[in-house]
N, CA, C and O atoms as a Maestro MAE file, in Angstrom:
{
 s_m_m2io_version
 :::
 2.0.0
}

f_m_ct {
 s_m_title
 :::
 protein
 m_atom[276] {
  # First column is atom index #
  i_m_mmod_type
  r_m_x_coord
  r_m_y_coord
  r_m_z_coord
  i_m_residue_number
  s_m_chain_name
  s_m_pdb_residue_name
  s_m_pdb_atom_name
  i_m_atomic_number
  :::
  1 25 27.425 23.184 -7.110 1 A "UNK " " N  " 7
  2 3 26.499 24.307 -7.516 1 A "UNK " " CA " 6
  3 2 25.596 23.603 -8.034 1 A "UNK " " C  " 6
  4 15 25.938 22.449 -8.291 1 A "UNK " " O  " 8
  5 25 24.004 24.044 -8.412 2 A "UNK " " N  " 7
  6 3 22.699 23.693 -9.014 2 A "UNK " " CA " 6
  7 2 22.830 23.537 -10.746 2 A "UNK " " C  " 6
  8 15 23.288 24.344 -11.555 2 A "UNK " " O  " 8
  9 25 22.396 22.532 -10.906 3 A "UNK " " N  " 7
  10 3 22.063 22.745 -12.675 3 A "UNK " " CA " 6
  11 2 21.400 23.670 -12.953 3 A "UNK " " C  " 6
  12 15 21.724 24.281 -13.971 3 A "UNK " " O  " 8
  13 25 20.264 24.127 -12.203 4 A "UNK " " N  " 7
  14 3 19.259 25.240 -12.317 4 A "UNK " " CA " 6
  15 2 19.343 26.147 -11.181 4 A "UNK " " C  " 6
  16 15 19.376 25.823 -9.994 4 A "UNK " " O  " 8
  17 25 19.382 27.637 -11.809 5 A "UNK " " N  " 7
  18 3 19.594 28.657 -10.717 5 A "UNK " " CA " 6
  19 2 18.299 28.689 -10.186 5 A "UNK " " C  " 6
  20 15 18.360 28.835 -8.966 5 A "UNK " " O  " 8
  21 25 17.253 28.619 -10.568 6 A "UNK " " N  " 7
  22 3 15.829 28.913 -9.651 6 A "UNK " " CA " 6
  23 2 15.990 27.543 -8.781 6 A "UNK " " C  " 6
  24 15 16.320 26.423 -9.171 6 A "UNK " " O  " 8
  25 25 15.690 27.945 -7.630 7 A "UNK " " N  " 7
  26 3 15.416 26.446 -6.501 7 A "UNK " " CA " 6
  27 2 14.134 26.804 -5.540 7 A "UNK " " C  " 6
  28 15 13.997 27.944 -5.095 7 A "UNK " " O  " 8
  29 25 13.398 25.968 -5.313 8 A "UNK " " N  " 7
  30 3 12.029 25.757 -4.342 8 A "UNK " " CA " 6
  31 2 12.486 25.085 -3.448 8 A "UNK " " C  " 6
  32 15 13.270 24.144 -3.570 8 A "UNK " " O  " 8
  33 25 11.946 25.595 -2.296 9 A "UNK " " N  " 7
  34 3 12.158 25.381 -0.945 9 A "UNK " " CA " 6
  35 2 11.009 23.946 -0.762 9 A "UNK " " C  " 6
  36 15 9.806 24.149 -0.929 9 A "UNK " " O  " 8
  37 25 11.474 22.656 -0.443 10 A "UNK " " N  " 7
  38 3 10.765 21.609 -0.422 10 A "UNK " " CA " 6
  39 2 9.798 21.767 0.999 10 A "UNK " " C  " 6
  40 15 8.935 20.905 1.164 10 A "UNK " " O  " 8
  41 25 9.896 22.536 1.720 11 A "UNK " " N  " 7
  42 3 9.224 22.811 3.354 11 A "UNK " " CA " 6
  43 2 8.356 23.703 2.572 11 A "UNK " " C  " 6
  44 15 7.532 23.221 1.796 11 A "UNK " " O  " 8
  45 25 8.497 25.096 2.740 12 A "UNK " " N  " 7
  46 3 7.866 26.348 2.918 12 A "UNK " " CA " 6
  47 2 7.214 26.684 1.525 12 A "UNK " " C  " 6
  48 15 6.033 27.020 1.439 12 A "UNK " " O  " 8
  49 25 8.305 26.540 0.113 13 A "UNK " " N  " 7
  50 3 7.871 26.495 -0.934 13 A "UNK " " CA " 6
  51 2 8.343 27.950 -1.493 13 A "UNK " " C  " 6
  52 15 7.909 28.405 -2.552 13 A "UNK " " O  " 8
  53 25 9.188 28.560 -0.746 14 A "UNK " " N  " 7
  54 3 9.838 29.755 -0.913 14 A "UNK " " CA " 6
  55 2 10.663 29.694 -2.110 14 A "UNK " " C  " 6
  56 15 11.351 28.683 -2.254 14 A "UNK " " O  " 8
  57 25 10.715 30.770 -3.145 15 A "UNK " " N  " 7
  58 3 12.111 30.709 -4.440 15 A "UNK " " CA " 6
  59 2 12.999 31.397 -3.652 15 A "UNK " " C  " 6
  60 15 12.843 32.302 -2.832 15 A "UNK " " O  " 8
  61 25 14.238 30.628 -4.167 16 A "UNK " " N  " 7
  62 3 15.679 31.386 -4.215 16 A "UNK " " CA " 6
  63 2 16.511 30.742 -4.924 16 A "UNK " " C  " 6
  64 15 16.228 29.627 -5.363 16 A "UNK " " O  " 8
  65 25 17.565 31.276 -5.135 17 A "UNK " " N  " 7
  66 3 19.086 30.858 -5.956 17 A "UNK " " CA " 6
  67 2 19.788 29.628 -4.995 17 A "UNK " " C  " 6
  68 15 20.320 28.636 -5.494 17 A "UNK " " O  " 8
  69 25 19.725 29.790 -4.048 18 A "UNK " " N  " 7
  70 3 20.527 28.767 -3.055 18 A "UNK " " CA " 6
  71 2 19.721 27.562 -3.267 18 A "UNK " " C  " 6
  72 15 18.599 27.359 -3.731 18 A "UNK " " O  " 8
  73 25 20.910 26.619 -2.643 19 A "UNK " " N  " 7
  74 3 20.198 24.962 -2.390 19 A "UNK " " CA " 6
  75 2 19.454 24.907 -1.109 19 A "UNK " " C  " 6
  76 15 18.459 24.190 -0.996 19 A "UNK " " O  " 8
  77 25 19.895 25.630 -0.156 20 A "UNK " " N  " 7
  78 3 19.346 25.695 0.807 20 A "UNK " " CA " 6
  79 2 18.160 27.179 1.217 20 A "UNK " " C  " 6
  80 15 18.400 28.330 0.852 20 A "UNK " " O  " 8
  81 25 17.151 26.843 1.875 21 A "UNK " " N  " 7
  82 3 15.973 27.751 1.843 21 A "UNK " " CA " 6
  83 2 16.699 28.904 2.692 21 A "UNK " " C  " 6
  84 15 17.358 28.662 3.703 21 A "UNK " " O  " 8
  85 25 16.507 30.139 2.181 22 A "UNK " " N  " 7
  86 3 17.004 31.139 3.001 22 A "UNK " " CA " 6
  87 2 15.613 31.975 4.172 22 A "UNK " " C  " 6
  88 15 15.692 32.915 4.964 22 A "UNK " " O  " 8
  89 25 14.589 31.184 3.811 23 A "UNK " " N  " 7
  90 3 13.396 31.266 5.219 23 A "UNK " " CA " 6
  91 2 13.790 30.342 6.162 23 A "UNK " " C  " 6
  92 15 14.524 30.514 7.135 23 A "UNK " " O  " 8
  93 25 13.289 29.447 5.821 24 A "UNK " " N  " 7
  94 3 13.551 28.076 7.151 24 A "UNK " " CA " 6
  95 2 15.328 27.481 6.894 24 A "UNK " " C  " 6
  96 15 15.936 27.192 7.925 24 A "UNK " " O  " 8
  97 25 15.841 27.376 5.965 25 A "UNK " " N  " 7
  98 3 17.318 26.564 6.449 25 A "UNK " " CA " 6
  99 2 16.600 25.211 5.687 25 A "UNK " " C  " 6
  100 15 17.442 24.313 5.720 25 A "UNK " " O  " 8
  101 25 15.580 24.822 5.136 26 A "UNK " " N  " 7
  102 3 15.316 23.407 4.487 26 A "UNK " " CA " 6
  103 2 16.093 23.577 3.383 26 A "UNK " " C  " 6
  104 15 16.553 24.629 2.938 26 A "UNK " " O  " 8
  105 25 16.236 22.184 2.869 27 A "UNK " " N  " 7
  106 3 16.764 21.991 1.516 27 A "UNK " " CA " 6
  107 2 15.703 22.204 0.203 27 A "UNK " " C  " 6
  108 15 14.544 21.789 0.207 27 A "UNK " " O  " 8
  109 25 16.312 22.908 -0.875 28 A "UNK " " N  " 7
  110 3 15.654 23.596 -2.328 28 A "UNK " " CA " 6
  111 2 15.994 22.730 -3.059 28 A "UNK " " C  " 6
  112 15 16.990 22.036 -2.852 28 A "UNK " " O  " 8
  113 25 15.189 22.606 -4.098 29 A "UNK " " N  " 7
  114 3 15.505 21.575 -5.609 29 A "UNK " " CA " 6
  115 2 15.180 22.676 -6.723 29 A "UNK " " C  " 6
  116 15 14.843 23.822 -6.425 29 A "UNK " " O  " 8
  117 25 15.283 22.323 -7.724 30 A "UNK " " N  " 7
  118 3 14.880 23.173 -8.884 30 A "UNK " " CA " 6
  119 2 13.985 23.161 -8.803 30 A "UNK " " C  " 6
  120 15 13.344 22.205 -8.366 30 A "UNK " " O  " 8
  121 25 13.383 24.545 -9.306 31 A "UNK " " N  " 7
  122 3 11.992 24.585 -9.325 31 A "UNK " " CA " 6
  123 2 11.460 24.371 -10.833 31 A "UNK " " C  " 6
  124 15 10.350 24.898 -10.903 31 A "UNK " " O  " 8
  125 25 11.799 23.849 -11.953 32 A "UNK " " N  " 7
  126 3 11.080 23.193 -12.861 32 A "UNK " " CA " 6
  127 2 12.325 22.534 -13.756 32 A "UNK " " C  " 6
  128 15 13.545 22.701 -13.740 32 A "UNK " " O  " 8
  129 25 11.364 21.649 -14.594 33 A "UNK " " N  " 7
  130 3 12.268 20.805 -15.456 33 A "UNK " " CA " 6
  131 2 13.552 21.313 -16.143 33 A "UNK " " C  " 6
  132 15 13.531 22.534 -16.302 33 A "UNK " " O  " 8
  133 25 14.543 20.765 -16.542 34 A "UNK " " N  " 7
  134 3 15.928 21.406 -17.197 34 A "UNK " " CA " 6
  135 2 14.980 21.550 -18.884 34 A "UNK " " C  " 6
  136 15 13.911 21.119 -19.317 34 A "UNK " " O  " 8
  137 25 15.888 22.238 -19.310 35 A "UNK " " N  " 7
  138 3 15.490 22.737 -20.664 35 A "UNK " " CA " 6
  139 2 15.777 21.609 -21.629 35 A "UNK " " C  " 6
  140 15 16.656 20.762 -21.465 35 A "UNK " " O  " 8
  141 25 14.891 21.690 -22.717 36 A "UNK " " N  " 7
  142 3 15.145 20.330 -23.498 36 A "UNK " " CA " 6
  143 2 14.854 20.952 -25.178 36 A "UNK " " C  " 6
  144 15 13.902 21.678 -25.463 36 A "UNK " " O  " 8
  145 25 15.596 20.616 -25.872 37 A "UNK " " N  " 7
  146 3 15.493 21.551 -27.111 37 A "UNK " " CA " 6
  147 2 15.115 20.094 -28.215 37 A "UNK " " C  " 6
  148 15 15.646 19.008 -27.985 37 A "UNK " " O  " 8
  149 25 14.276 20.262 -29.231 38 A "UNK " " N  " 7
  150 3 14.488 18.971 -30.502 38 A "UNK " " CA " 6
  151 2 15.481 19.370 -31.193 38 A "UNK " " C  " 6
  152 15 15.860 18.441 -31.905 38 A "UNK " " O  " 8
  153 25 16.459 20.848 -31.425 39 A "UNK " " N  " 7
  154 3 17.617 20.947 -31.802 39 A "UNK " " CA " 6
  155 2 18.646 20.083 -30.992 39 A "UNK " " C  " 6
  156 15 19.742 20.582 -31.246 39 A "UNK " " O  " 8
  157 25 18.811 19.047 -30.156 40 A "UNK " " N  " 7
  158 3 19.737 18.951 -29.362 40 A "UNK " " CA " 6
  159 2 20.802 18.334 -30.250 40 A "UNK " " C  " 6
  160 15 20.716 17.363 -31.002 40 A "UNK " " O  " 8
  161 25 21.848 19.147 -29.976 41 A "UNK " " N  " 7
  162 3 23.158 18.716 -30.690 41 A "UNK " " CA " 6
  163 2 23.959 17.543 -30.230 41 A "UNK " " C  " 6
  164 15 24.884 17.084 -30.901 41 A "UNK " " O  " 8
  165 25 23.649 17.144 -29.262 42 A "UNK " " N  " 7
  166 3 24.443 16.316 -28.825 42 A "UNK " " CA " 6
  167 2 23.708 14.802 -28.785 42 A "UNK " " C  " 6
  168 15 24.327 13.779 -28.491 42 A "UNK " " O  " 8
  169 25 22.402 14.835 -29.101 43 A "UNK " " N  " 7
  170 3 21.750 13.813 -29.793 43 A "UNK " " CA " 6
  171 2 22.109 12.526 -30.443 43 A "UNK " " C  " 6
  172 15 21.440 11.550 -30.101 43 A "UNK " " O  " 8
  173 25 22.809 12.400 -31.097 44 A "UNK " " N  " 7
  174 3 23.552 11.842 -32.179 44 A "UNK " " CA " 6
  175 2 24.743 11.045 -31.307 44 A "UNK " " C  " 6
  176 15 24.956 9.833 -31.323 44 A "UNK " " O  " 8
  177 25 25.481 12.100 -30.519 45 A "UNK " " N  " 7
  178 3 26.243 11.124 -29.918 45 A "UNK " " CA " 6
  179 2 26.163 10.795 -28.661 45 A "UNK " " C  " 6
  180 15 27.172 10.263 -28.198 45 A "UNK " " O  " 8
  181 25 25.023 10.990 -27.766 46 A "UNK " " N  " 7
  182 3 24.299 10.291 -26.875 46 A "UNK " " CA " 6
  183 2 23.549 8.658 -27.298 46 A "UNK " " C  " 6
  184 15 23.482 7.628 -26.628 46 A "UNK " " O  " 8
  185 25 23.066 8.971 -28.667 47 A "UNK " " N  " 7
  186 3 22.508 7.592 -29.133 47 A "UNK " " CA " 6
  187 2 23.840 6.452 -29.353 47 A "UNK " " C  " 6
  188 15 23.872 5.381 -28.747 47 A "UNK " " O  " 8
  189 25 24.654 6.790 -30.095 48 A "UNK " " N  " 7
  190 3 25.762 6.290 -30.237 48 A "UNK " " CA " 6
  191 2 26.305 5.534 -28.627 48 A "UNK " " C  " 6
  192 15 26.227 4.339 -28.342 48 A "UNK " " O  " 8
  193 25 26.750 6.446 -27.917 49 A "UNK " " N  " 7
  194 3 27.225 6.277 -26.734 49 A "UNK " " CA " 6
  195 2 26.195 4.946 -25.927 49 A "UNK " " C  " 6
  196 15 26.735 3.941 -25.464 49 A "UNK " " O  " 8
  197 25 24.632 5.172 -25.872 50 A "UNK " " N  " 7
  198 3 23.955 4.078 -25.013 50 A "UNK " " CA " 6
  199 2 23.661 3.152 -26.009 50 A "UNK " " C  " 6
  200 15 22.990 2.136 -25.832 50 A "UNK " " O  " 8
  201 25 24.355 3.640 -27.452 51 A "UNK " " N  " 7
  202 3 23.937 2.008 -28.503 51 A "UNK " " CA " 6
  203 2 22.582 1.604 -28.821 51 A "UNK " " C  " 6
  204 15 22.190 0.446 -28.965 51 A "UNK " " O  " 8
  205 25 21.813 2.814 -28.930 52 A "UNK " " N  " 7
  206 3 20.417 2.767 -29.072 52 A "UNK " " CA " 6
  207 2 20.038 1.811 -30.306 52 A "UNK " " C  " 6
  208 15 20.666 1.945 -31.356 52 A "UNK " " O  " 8
  209 25 19.307 1.118 -30.230 53 A "UNK " " N  " 7
  210 3 18.700 0.346 -31.183 53 A "UNK " " CA " 6
  211 2 19.341 -1.220 -31.348 53 A "UNK " " C  " 6
  212 15 19.014 -1.944 -32.288 53 A "UNK " " O  " 8
  213 25 20.238 -1.608 -30.362 54 A "UNK " " N  " 7
  214 3 20.770 -2.756 -30.372 54 A "UNK " " CA " 6
  215 2 20.334 -3.635 -29.574 54 A "UNK " " C  " 6
  216 15 19.626 -3.004 -28.789 54 A "UNK " " O  " 8
  217 25 20.321 -4.785 -29.271 55 A "UNK " " N  " 7
  218 3 19.568 -5.846 -28.846 55 A "UNK " " CA " 6
  219 2 19.576 -5.737 -27.353 55 A "UNK " " C  " 6
  220 15 18.508 -5.982 -26.792 55 A "UNK " " O  " 8
  221 25 20.520 -5.438 -26.681 56 A "UNK " " N  " 7
  222 3 20.872 -5.377 -25.267 56 A "UNK " " CA " 6
  223 2 20.359 -4.115 -25.005 56 A "UNK " " C  " 6
  224 15 19.966 -4.042 -23.840 56 A "UNK " " O  " 8
  225 25 20.168 -2.777 -25.837 57 A "UNK " " N  " 7
  226 3 19.269 -2.142 -25.559 57 A "UNK " " CA " 6
  227 2 18.008 -1.838 -25.126 57 A "UNK " " C  " 6
  228 15 17.510 -1.237 -24.174 57 A "UNK " " O  " 8
  229 25 17.445 -2.727 -26.595 58 A "UNK " " N  " 7
  230 3 15.725 -3.009 -26.272 58 A "UNK " " CA " 6
  231 2 15.641 -3.865 -25.230 58 A "UNK " " C  " 6
  232 15 14.643 -3.804 -24.512 58 A "UNK " " O  " 8
  233 25 16.638 -4.783 -24.969 59 A "UNK " " N  " 7
  234 3 16.317 -5.650 -23.510 59 A "UNK " " CA " 6
  235 2 16.326 -4.999 -22.369 59 A "UNK " " C  " 6
  236 15 15.495 -5.278 -21.505 59 A "UNK " " O  " 8
  237 25 17.301 -3.993 -22.173 60 A "UNK " " N  " 7
  238 3 17.211 -3.036 -21.123 60 A "UNK " " CA " 6
  239 2 15.753 -2.085 -20.681 60 A "UNK " " C  " 6
  240 15 15.541 -1.516 -19.610 60 A "UNK " " O  " 8
  241 25 14.983 -2.141 -21.749 61 A "UNK " " N  " 7
  242 3 13.818 -0.770 -21.983 61 A "UNK " " CA " 6
  243 2 12.638 -2.020 -20.779 61 A "UNK " " C  " 6
  244 15 12.585 -3.244 -20.902 61 A "UNK " " O  " 8
  245 25 11.943 -1.261 -19.842 62 A "UNK " " N  " 7
  246 3 10.952 -1.762 -19.291 62 A "UNK " " CA " 6
  247 2 9.878 -2.568 -19.783 62 A "UNK " " C  " 6
  248 15 9.398 -2.082 -20.808 62 A "UNK " " O  " 8
  249 25 9.316 -3.663 -19.399 63 A "UNK " " N  " 7
  250 3 8.396 -4.196 -19.801 63 A "UNK " " CA " 6
  251 2 7.110 -4.256 -18.917 63 A "UNK " " C  " 6
  252 15 7.062 -4.793 -17.810 63 A "UNK " " O  " 8
  253 25 6.065 -3.627 -19.556 64 A "UNK " " N  " 7
  254 3 4.818 -3.213 -18.971 64 A "UNK " " CA " 6
  255 2 3.769 -4.319 -18.732 64 A "UNK " " C  " 6
  256 15 3.105 -4.488 -17.709 64 A "UNK " " O  " 8
  257 25 3.747 -5.074 -19.927 65 A "UNK " " N  " 7
  258 3 2.986 -6.084 -19.885 65 A "UNK " " CA " 6
  259 2 2.877 -6.919 -18.276 65 A "UNK " " C  " 6
  260 15 1.771 -7.264 -17.860 65 A "UNK " " O  " 8
  261 25 3.519 -7.051 -17.867 66 A "UNK " " N  " 7
  262 3 3.796 -7.588 -16.239 66 A "UNK " " CA " 6
  263 2 3.045 -6.786 -15.278 66 A "UNK " " C  " 6
  264 15 2.846 -7.370 -14.212 66 A "UNK " " O  " 8
  265 25 2.576 -5.608 -15.370 67 A "UNK " " N  " 7
  266 3 1.765 -5.042 -14.552 67 A "UNK " " CA " 6
  267 2 0.031 -5.354 -14.940 67 A "UNK " " C  " 6
  268 15 -0.976 -5.594 -14.276 67 A "UNK " " O  " 8
  269 25 0.262 -5.239 -15.979 68 A "UNK " " N  " 7
  270 3 -1.424 -5.496 -16.514 68 A "UNK " " CA " 6
  271 2 -1.833 -6.893 -15.917 68 A "UNK " " C  " 6
  272 15 -3.045 -6.876 -15.699 68 A "UNK " " O  " 8
  273 25 -1.273 -8.081 -15.580 69 A "UNK " " N  " 7
  274 3 -1.653 -9.220 -15.136 69 A "UNK " " CA " 6
  275 2 -1.777 -9.128 -13.792 69 A "UNK " " C  " 6
  276 15 -2.135 -10.107 -13.137 69 A "UNK " " O  " 8
  :::
 }
 m_bond[275] {
  # First column is bond index #
  i_m_from
  i_m_to
  i_m_order
  :::
  1 1 2 1
  2 2 3 1
  3 3 4 2
  4 3 5 1
  5 5 6 1
  6 6 7 1
  7 7 8 2
  8 7 9 1
  9 9 10 1
  10 10 11 1
  11 11 12 2
  12 11 13 1
  13 13 14 1
  14 14 15 1
  15 15 16 2
  16 15 17 1
  17 17 18 1
  18 18 19 1
  19 19 20 2
  20 19 21 1
  21 21 22 1
  22 22 23 1
  23 23 24 2
  24 23 25 1
  25 25 26 1
  26 26 27 1
  27 27 28 2
  28 27 29 1
  29 29 30 1
  30 30 31 1
  31 31 32 2
  32 31 33 1
  33 33 34 1
  34 34 35 1
  35 35 36 2
  36 35 37 1
  37 37 38 1
  38 38 39 1
  39 39 40 2
  40 39 41 1
  41 41 42 1
  42 42 43 1
  43 43 44 2
  44 43 45 1
  45 45 46 1
  46 46 47 1
  47 47 48 2
  48 47 49 1
  49 49 50 1
  50 50 51 1
  51 51 52 2
  52 51 53 1
  53 53 54 1
  54 54 55 1
  55 55 56 2
  56 55 57 1
  57 57 58 1
  58 58 59 1
  59 59 60 2
  60 59 61 1
  61 61 62 1
  62 62 63 1
  63 63 64 2
  64 63 65 1
  65 65 66 1
  66 66 67 1
  67 67 68 2
  68 67 69 1
  69 69 70 1
  70 70 71 1
  71 71 72 2
  72 71 73 1
  73 73 74 1
  74 74 75 1
  75 75 76 2
  76 75 77 1
  77 77 78 1
  78 78 79 1
  79 79 80 2
  80 79 81 1
  81 81 82 1
  82 82 83 1
  83 83 84 2
  84 83 85 1
  85 85 86 1
  86 86 87 1
  87 87 88 2
  88 87 89 1
  89 89 90 1
  90 90 91 1
  91 91 92 2
  92 91 93 1
  93 93 94 1
  94 94 95 1
  95 95 96 2
  96 95 97 1
  97 97 98 1
  98 98 99 1
  99 99 100 2
  100 99 101 1
  101 101 102 1
  102 102 103 1
  103 103 104 2
  104 103 105 1
  105 105 106 1
  106 106 107 1
  107 107 108 2
  108 107 109 1
  109 109 110 1
  110 110 111 1
  111 111 112 2
  112 111 113 1
  113 113 114 1
  114 114 115 1
  115 115 116 2
  116 115 117 1
  117 117 118 1
  118 118 119 1
  119 119 120 2
  120 119 121 1
  121 121 122 1
  122 122 123 1
  123 123 124 2
  124 123 125 1
  125 125 126 1
  126 126 127 1
  127 127 128 2
  128 127 129 1
  129 129 130 1
  130 130 131 1
  131 131 132 2
  132 131 133 1
  133 133 134 1
  134 134 135 1
  135 135 136 2
  136 135 137 1
  137 137 138 1
  138 138 139 1
  139 139 140 2
  140 139 141 1
  141 141 142 1
  142 142 143 1
  143 143 144 2
  144 143 145 1
  145 145 146 1
  146 146 147 1
  147 147 148 2
  148 147 149 1
  149 149 150 1
  150 150 151 1
  151 151 152 2
  152 151 153 1
  153 153 154 1
  154 154 155 1
  155 155 156 2
  156 155 157 1
  157 157 158 1
  158 158 159 1
  159 159 160 2
  160 159 161 1
  161 161 162 1
  162 162 163 1
  163 163 164 2
  164 163 165 1
  165 165 166 1
  166 166 167 1
  167 167 168 2
  168 167 169 1
  169 169 170 1
  170 170 171 1
  171 171 172 2
  172 171 173 1
  173 173 174 1
  174 174 175 1
  175 175 176 2
  176 175 177 1
  177 177 178 1
  178 178 179 1
  179 179 180 2
  180 179 181 1
  181 181 182 1
  182 182 183 1
  183 183 184 2
  184 183 185 1
  185 185 186 1
  186 186 187 1
  187 187 188 2
  188 187 189 1
  189 189 190 1
  190 190 191 1
  191 191 192 2
  192 191 193 1
  193 193 194 1
  194 194 195 1
  195 195 196 2
  196 195 197 1
  197 197 198 1
  198 198 199 1
  199 199 200 2
  200 199 201 1
  201 201 202 1
  202 202 203 1
  203 203 204 2
  204 203 205 1
  205 205 206 1
  206 206 207 1
  207 207 208 2
  208 207 209 1
  209 209 210 1
  210 210 211 1
  211 211 212 2
  212 211 213 1
  213 213 214 1
  214 214 215 1
  215 215 216 2
  216 215 217 1
  217 217 218 1
  218 218 219 1
  219 219 220 2
  220 219 221 1
  221 221 222 1
  222 222 223 1
  223 223 224 2
  224 223 225 1
  225 225 226 1
  226 226 227 1
  227 227 228 2
  228 227 229 1
  229 229 230 1
  230 230 231 1
  231 231 232 2
  232 231 233 1
  233 233 234 1
  234 234 235 1
  235 235 236 2
  236 235 237 1
  237 237 238 1
  238 238 239 1
  239 239 240 2
  240 239 241 1
  241 241 242 1
  242 242 243 1
  243 243 244 2
  244 243 245 1
  245 245 246 1
  246 246 247 1
  247 247 248 2
  248 247 249 1
  249 249 250 1
  250 250 251 1
  251 251 252 2
  252 251 253 1
  253 253 254 1
  254 254 255 1
  255 255 256 2
  256 255 257 1
  257 257 258 1
  258 258 259 1
  259 259 260 2
  260 259 261 1
  261 261 262 1
  262 262 263 1
  263 263 264 2
  264 263 265 1
  265 265 266 1
  266 266 267 1
  267 267 268 2
  268 267 269 1
  269 269 270 1
  270 270 271 1
  271 271 272 2
  272 271 273 1
  273 273 274 1
  274 274 275 1
  275 275 276 2
  :::
 }
}
């Protein structure tokens, strides 16, 4: 089942609740971004899981200076 109920067809742009379009039969994807709340109750647990702030985590972040060169 899709994580978001409202789906949009990738081919014809029709909306529906299925992951396949009812009009043309092509695949459909989520119509909008997932909900996000600043009062995320799981944020502290997620930061702990990813060890945010550690040297390994900082080294895994992308480096944008290479694109400027």
